C-alpha positions in Angstrom: 72.1 154.7 -34.6 70.9 151.3 -35.1 67.8 152.3 -35.4 69.0 154.6 -38.3 70.6 151.8 -40.1 68.2 149.6 -39.6 65.9 151.7 -41.5 68.7 152.5 -44.1 69.4 148.3 -44.5 65.4 148.6 -45.1 65.6 150.7 -47.4 68.9 149.2 -49.1 67.0 145.7 -49.3 64.3 147.0 -51.8 67.0 149.3 -53.6 69.3 146.1 -53.8 66.0 144.2 -55.4 65.3 146.8 -57.9 68.7 147.2 -58.4 69.5 143.8 -59.6 66.1 143.3 -61.5 67.4 145.8 -63.8 71.1 144.9 -63.8 69.8 141.4 -65.0 67.5 142.2 -67.7 70.4 144.4 -68.8 73.0 142.2 -68.6 71.3 138.5 -69.5 69.1 139.8 -72.2 70.1 142.6 -73.6 73.9 141.6 -73.5 74.8 145.1 -71.9 78.5 145.1 -70.4 78.6 144.9 -66.9 79.8 148.5 -66.3 77.1 149.8 -68.4 74.9 147.5 -67.1 75.1 148.3 -63.1 75.3 151.7 -63.5 71.7 152.2 -65.3 70.7 149.7 -62.6 71.9 151.8 -60.1 70.2 154.8 -61.5 67.1 153.4 -61.3 67.6 152.1 -57.8 69.4 155.1 -56.3 66.3 157.3 -57.3 63.9 155.4 -55.0 66.6 154.7 -52.1 67.3 158.2 -52.1 64.0 159.7 -51.7 62.6 157.1 -49.5 65.9 157.6 -47.0 65.6 161.1 -47.4 62.1 161.0 -45.8 62.0 157.6 -43.6 65.4 157.3 -42.7 67.0 160.5 -42.1 63.9 162.7 -41.9 65.3 165.4 -44.5 64.7 167.4 -47.2 65.4 166.6 -50.1 67.1 168.7 -53.2 68.4 168.3 -56.7 72.1 169.4 -55.3 71.7 166.8 -52.5 70.3 164.2 -55.3 72.7 164.9 -57.6 75.9 165.0 -55.3 74.6 161.3 -53.8 74.2 160.1 -58.0 77.9 161.0 -58.9 79.5 159.9 -55.6 77.3 156.3 -55.6 77.6 155.9 -59.4 81.0 156.7 -60.0 81.6 153.6 -57.9 78.9 151.4 -59.2 80.9 151.9 -62.7 84.0 151.1 -61.1 83.1 148.2 -59.6 81.4 146.8 -62.7 84.9 148.5 -65.0 86.8 146.1 -62.7 84.2 143.3 -63.2 84.7 143.1 -66.9 88.5 143.6 -66.9 88.6 140.8 -64.6 86.1 138.5 -66.3 83.9 138.2 -62.6 80.3 136.7 -63.7 77.6 139.0 -62.9 76.4 137.7 -59.9 79.9 138.5 -58.3 79.4 142.4 -59.1 76.0 142.6 -57.6 77.3 140.8 -54.6 80.4 142.8 -54.2 78.6 146.2 -55.5 75.6 145.7 -52.8 77.9 145.3 -50.2 79.8 148.4 -51.1 77.5 150.6 -51.5 75.4 149.6 -48.2 78.4 150.6 -46.0 79.1 153.7 -47.9 76.3 154.5 -49.5 75.4 154.9 -45.6 78.2 156.8 -44.0 78.2 159.2 -47.0 74.5 159.7 -46.4 75.1 160.5 -42.3 77.4 162.3 -43.0 77.4 164.2 -45.9 73.9 164.2 -48.0 71.2 164.0 -45.0 73.7 165.7 -42.6 72.1 168.0 -40.0 
């Protein structure tokens, strides 16, 4: 289980860099609301993460249904995190840190026991 989480964490680091780059570009340069910037950044990063984790971390097959289930669940979490941040007028960096922490744990559990279960 530790090796599996270490792989998931490694993919998560790359995912986080992708997510933060897109979020920062949309939020700081294009003046998107945090909820939208976070959701769009997540969708880009999750595509990378889904396929890398399927093949490398969980050694599982991909399918459109699995991809859709993962994107909808985690995308909802991303939108909710951004929406709460907007309502609380939190700085964008706080949104990124909070969502990264929440999605690491939630995403691993959801992936292992729901999306890529054997």
